[in-house]
C-alpha positions as CSV (number, residue, x, y, z in Angstrom):
1,M,204.8,-48.6,282.5
2,A,204.5,-45.9,279.8
3,D,202.1,-43.0,280.2
4,L,201.0,-43.3,276.6
5,A,201.0,-45.5,273.6
6,V,200.3,-43.7,270.2
7,I,199.0,-45.6,267.3
8,I,198.9,-44.3,263.7
9,V,197.4,-46.4,260.8
10,T,198.6,-45.6,257.3
11,W,197.5,-46.5,253.8
12,N,199.4,-44.9,250.9
13,V,200.0,-41.5,252.7
14,R,203.8,-41.8,253.1
15,D,204.6,-38.1,253.1
16,L,201.6,-37.1,255.3
17,A,202.5,-39.8,257.8
18,L,206.1,-38.6,258.0
19,A,204.9,-35.1,258.6
20,A,202.4,-36.3,261.2
21,L,205.1,-38.3,263.0
22,E,207.6,-35.4,263.0
23,S,205.1,-33.0,264.7
24,L,203.9,-35.6,267.1
25,L,207.4,-36.7,268.2
26,A,208.4,-33.1,268.7
27,D,205.4,-32.5,270.9
28,L,206.0,-35.7,272.8
29,D,209.6,-34.7,273.5
30,S,208.5,-31.5,275.2
31,S,205.5,-33.0,277.0
32,G,207.3,-35.0,279.6
33,L,205.2,-38.0,278.8
34,A,206.8,-41.5,278.6
35,A,205.4,-42.6,275.3
36,D,205.7,-45.4,272.7
37,V,204.7,-44.8,269.1
38,Y,203.4,-47.5,266.8
39,V,202.6,-47.4,263.1
40,V,200.4,-50.0,261.4
41,D,200.8,-49.9,257.6
42,S,197.9,-51.5,255.7
43,A,199.6,-52.8,252.6
44,S,200.7,-49.5,251.2
45,S,202.2,-49.4,247.8
46,D,204.1,-46.2,248.3
47,G,206.8,-47.4,250.7
48,S,205.2,-45.9,253.8
49,A,206.5,-48.6,256.2
50,E,210.1,-48.4,254.9
51,A,210.1,-44.6,255.0
52,V,208.9,-44.5,258.6
53,R,211.4,-47.1,259.7
54,A,214.2,-45.1,258.0
55,A,213.2,-41.7,259.3
56,F,212.0,-42.6,262.8
57,P,213.8,-45.7,264.1
58,Q,212.3,-45.2,267.6
59,V,208.8,-45.9,266.1
60,R,207.7,-49.5,266.0
61,V,206.2,-50.4,262.6
62,F,203.9,-53.3,261.8
63,A,203.5,-53.8,258.0
64,S,200.4,-55.8,257.0
65,A,200.2,-57.7,253.8
66,E,196.6,-56.7,253.4
67,N,194.5,-53.6,253.9
68,L,193.1,-54.2,257.3
69,G,190.8,-51.2,257.6
70,F,190.9,-48.7,260.4
71,G,189.5,-50.8,263.2
72,R,191.4,-54.0,262.6
73,A,194.7,-52.2,262.1
74,N,194.3,-50.3,265.4
75,N,193.3,-53.6,267.1
76,L,196.5,-55.2,265.8
77,A,198.6,-52.7,267.6
78,L,196.4,-52.7,270.7
79,R,196.9,-56.5,271.0
80,E,200.6,-56.1,270.4
81,I,200.7,-53.6,273.2
82,G,199.0,-56.2,275.4
83,F,195.3,-55.4,275.6
84,G,193.3,-58.6,275.8
85,R,196.0,-60.5,277.7
86,P,195.7,-61.6,281.4
87,D,198.9,-59.7,282.4
88,T,197.9,-56.0,282.6
89,A,200.8,-54.6,284.7
90,H,202.8,-53.3,281.7
91,L,199.9,-51.6,279.9
92,P,200.2,-47.8,279.2
93,K,198.0,-45.5,281.2
94,A,196.4,-44.3,278.0
95,V,196.3,-45.0,274.3
96,Y,196.2,-42.2,271.6
97,L,194.8,-43.1,268.2
98,L,196.0,-40.5,265.7
99,N,195.3,-40.1,262.0
100,P,198.3,-39.9,259.6
101,D,196.8,-36.8,258.0
102,T,197.4,-34.6,261.0
103,I,199.8,-32.0,262.3
104,T,200.1,-31.7,266.0
105,Y,200.4,-28.2,267.5
106,P,202.9,-27.9,270.4
107,G,201.2,-28.9,273.7
108,A,198.3,-30.7,272.2
109,T,199.2,-34.2,273.3
110,W,199.8,-33.1,276.9
111,A,196.5,-31.1,276.9
112,L,194.6,-34.3,275.9
113,Y,196.4,-36.4,278.5
114,K,195.8,-33.9,281.3
115,A,192.1,-33.7,280.5
116,L,191.8,-37.5,280.3
117,M,193.4,-38.0,283.7
118,A,192.0,-35.0,285.5
119,Q,188.8,-36.7,286.5
120,A,188.3,-40.5,287.2
121,D,185.1,-40.8,285.1
122,V,186.6,-39.4,281.9
123,G,187.3,-42.2,279.5
124,L,187.8,-40.7,276.1
125,V,188.9,-37.3,274.8
126,G,189.5,-35.7,271.4
127,A,191.3,-32.6,270.2
128,R,190.1,-29.4,268.6
129,L,190.7,-29.8,264.8
130,S,191.2,-27.3,262.1
131,Y,191.8,-27.4,258.3
132,E,195.2,-26.8,256.8
133,D,194.4,-23.1,256.3
134,G,193.5,-22.8,260.0
135,S,189.8,-22.6,259.5
136,F,187.3,-24.2,261.8
137,Q,186.6,-27.9,261.5
138,H,183.9,-29.7,263.6
139,S,185.8,-32.0,265.9
140,A,183.0,-33.8,267.8
141,F,179.4,-34.7,267.2
142,H,176.1,-35.9,268.6
143,F,175.4,-39.6,267.8
144,P,173.8,-39.8,264.3
145,G,170.1,-40.1,263.9
146,L,167.4,-39.6,261.3
147,R,167.8,-35.9,261.2
148,Q,171.4,-36.3,260.0
149,L,170.2,-38.6,257.3
150,W,167.7,-36.0,256.2
151,V,170.5,-33.4,255.9
152,E,172.6,-35.9,253.9
153,F,170.1,-36.3,251.2
154,F,167.5,-33.6,251.1
155,P,167.5,-29.7,250.9
156,T,168.1,-28.3,254.3
157,P,168.6,-24.6,255.5
158,G,172.2,-23.8,256.2
159,R,171.5,-22.8,259.8
160,L,170.3,-26.4,260.4
161,I,173.2,-28.0,258.6
162,E,175.7,-26.2,260.9
163,G,173.6,-26.6,264.1
164,E,172.6,-29.3,266.5
165,F,169.9,-30.5,264.1
166,N,172.8,-32.0,262.1
167,G,174.7,-33.2,265.2
168,R,177.1,-30.3,265.5
169,Y,178.1,-28.5,268.7
170,P,178.1,-24.7,268.8
171,R,181.4,-23.1,267.9
172,A,181.2,-21.1,271.1
173,R,181.9,-24.3,273.0
174,Y,185.2,-24.6,271.2
175,E,186.0,-21.0,271.7
176,G,185.3,-21.2,275.4
177,G,188.6,-23.1,275.8
178,Q,187.4,-25.6,278.4
179,P,186.8,-29.3,277.9
180,F,183.1,-30.0,277.1
181,P,181.1,-33.2,277.0
182,V,180.3,-34.7,273.6
183,D,178.8,-37.9,272.2
184,F,181.9,-38.7,270.2
185,P,185.1,-37.1,268.9
186,L,186.1,-37.4,265.2
187,G,188.2,-40.5,264.9
188,A,191.3,-38.4,263.8
189,T,192.2,-37.9,267.5
190,M,191.0,-40.3,270.2
191,M,192.8,-40.7,273.5
192,L,191.4,-43.4,275.8
193,R,192.1,-44.4,279.3
194,R,193.6,-47.9,279.8
195,E,190.6,-49.0,281.9
196,V,188.1,-48.0,279.2
197,I,189.8,-50.3,276.7
198,Q,189.9,-53.1,279.3
199,Q,186.2,-52.7,280.1
200,T,184.7,-52.1,276.6
201,G,187.0,-54.1,274.4
202,L,188.6,-53.0,271.1
203,F,187.1,-51.7,267.9
204,D,184.3,-53.8,266.5
205,E,186.0,-55.3,263.4
206,Q,182.6,-55.6,261.5
207,F,183.2,-51.9,260.7
208,F,185.9,-52.0,258.0
209,M,186.0,-48.2,257.6
210,Y,183.9,-45.4,259.0
211,C,181.7,-45.3,262.1
212,E,183.9,-47.6,264.1
213,E,184.8,-44.7,266.4
214,I,181.1,-43.9,266.8
215,D,180.4,-47.4,267.8
216,W,183.2,-47.5,270.4
217,A,182.2,-44.2,271.8
218,W,178.6,-45.5,272.1
219,R,179.9,-48.5,274.1
220,I,182.1,-46.2,276.3
221,H,179.0,-44.1,277.2
222,K,177.0,-47.1,277.9
223,A,179.7,-48.3,280.3
224,G,179.4,-45.1,282.3
225,W,182.4,-43.1,281.1
226,R,182.3,-39.4,280.1
227,V,183.6,-38.3,276.7
228,L,185.1,-34.8,276.2
229,C,186.4,-32.5,273.5
230,V,189.5,-30.6,274.6
231,P,189.8,-27.2,272.8
232,A,193.2,-26.6,274.3
233,A,194.5,-29.5,272.2
234,R,195.0,-28.1,268.7
235,V,195.5,-30.5,265.8
236,V,195.4,-29.8,262.0
237,H,193.3,-32.5,260.2
238,L,193.7,-32.6,256.5
239,A,190.7,-34.9,256.2
240,G,190.1,-37.8,253.8
241,Q,193.6,-38.2,252.4
242,S,193.5,-42.0,252.5
243,T,189.8,-42.7,251.7
244,G,189.8,-40.1,248.9
245,Q,192.1,-42.4,246.9
246,A,189.2,-44.9,246.4
247,R,186.1,-42.8,246.3
248,P,183.4,-45.2,244.9
249,Q,184.5,-48.0,247.3
250,S,184.7,-45.4,250.1
251,I,181.0,-44.5,249.5
252,I,180.1,-48.2,249.8
253,N,182.1,-48.6,252.9
254,L,180.6,-45.5,254.5
255,W,177.0,-46.5,254.0
256,M,177.6,-50.1,254.8
257,S,179.0,-48.9,258.2
258,R,176.2,-46.4,258.8
259,L,173.5,-49.0,258.2
260,R,175.4,-51.4,260.5
261,L,175.6,-48.7,263.2
262,F,171.8,-48.1,263.0
263,R,171.1,-51.8,263.2
264,K,173.4,-52.3,266.2
265,H,172.4,-49.4,268.4
266,Y,168.9,-48.3,267.5
267,P,165.5,-50.0,267.8
268,A,164.1,-51.9,264.8
269,W,161.7,-49.1,263.8
270,K,164.5,-46.5,263.6
271,Y,166.7,-48.9,261.6
272,H,163.8,-49.5,259.2
273,A,163.2,-45.8,258.8
274,A,166.9,-45.2,258.2
275,R,166.9,-47.9,255.4
276,L,164.0,-46.2,253.7
277,M,165.7,-42.8,253.9
278,V,168.9,-44.2,252.5
279,Q,167.0,-45.8,249.6
280,A,165.2,-42.5,248.8
281,G,168.5,-40.6,249.1
282,M,170.4,-43.0,246.8
283,R,167.6,-42.8,244.2
284,R,168.2,-39.0,244.1
285,R,172.0,-39.5,243.8
286,L,171.5,-42.1,241.0
287,E,169.5,-39.6,239.0
288,Q,172.1,-36.9,239.5
289,A,175.0,-39.3,238.6
290,R,173.1,-40.4,235.4
291,R,172.7,-36.7,234.4
292,D,176.4,-36.1,235.1
293,G,177.6,-39.3,233.3
294,A,179.5,-40.4,236.5
295,E,179.6,-44.1,235.8
296,P,181.9,-45.1,238.8
297,L,179.5,-43.3,241.2
298,L,176.5,-44.9,239.6
299,Q,177.7,-48.4,240.5
300,A,178.5,-47.3,244.1
301,Y,175.1,-45.7,244.6
302,R,173.4,-48.8,243.1
303,T,175.3,-51.0,245.6
304,V,174.3,-48.8,248.6
305,Y,170.7,-48.8,247.4
306,E,170.7,-52.6,247.3
307,L,172.3,-52.8,250.8
308,A,169.6,-50.5,252.2
309,R,166.9,-52.8,250.8
310,R,168.1,-55.7,252.8
311,P,166.4,-56.3,256.2
């Protein structure tokens, strides 16, 4: 039985994925953890799967003929590992879902694993993230609500944008160095205890891209597990390297997932309020896109507006 299985999903980020694997494998070598690493490539056109196989023969690569999205691609690897089968004796003690646009600092993987296993009621942990230049990046958030939608679309004082009003945790919590409870970590680094996956199931594949980690964390909380951010685990997150390649479609995917999240986890009145706020926000964005002559964004905003009008 392995201590850890690591899953990385790629889509046209060959060079970033190779760098992510290099730093991860170096960290695993010094961690003492018995780990298996899996890469799921979602129909990349840049030779990602072939490059990973050539550079890292110890990594198991699954090359999909279609773009599966984040949740389905991770689920493919989780099922290959053995989750969902009757025989559970061979399952790893934990699974680490890692983005390909990351660089792992030495000791980060062990710090996550140690925090996950230190207390029996901890089910999910995430790392402390930074941008490429070392600057602070929010790594964990409160579950999204109507206040976050307000910040998304309407003028808001900066102190509220960076505070709990907008779902952020104080920077002092990160600087304190100790694991602290959160609603959910950013999906760039998610390490889950084996029992959590067995109890709560896999990613909900209705979410093609975005919010799938929020949905899973919500289910994990409801099942009685605690979720932590681990500041001692340091990981650089370059952010949006895959989704930035298809911005209009990414906008549609984002808001489709956000609306689905509200419908799934909130009462009907709050979902209705969220739909009205998204409609109002998209009207503002349509007006701005028309002034800017941004035709691709116009179509994306129209699509989201129509999605928000549906019951």
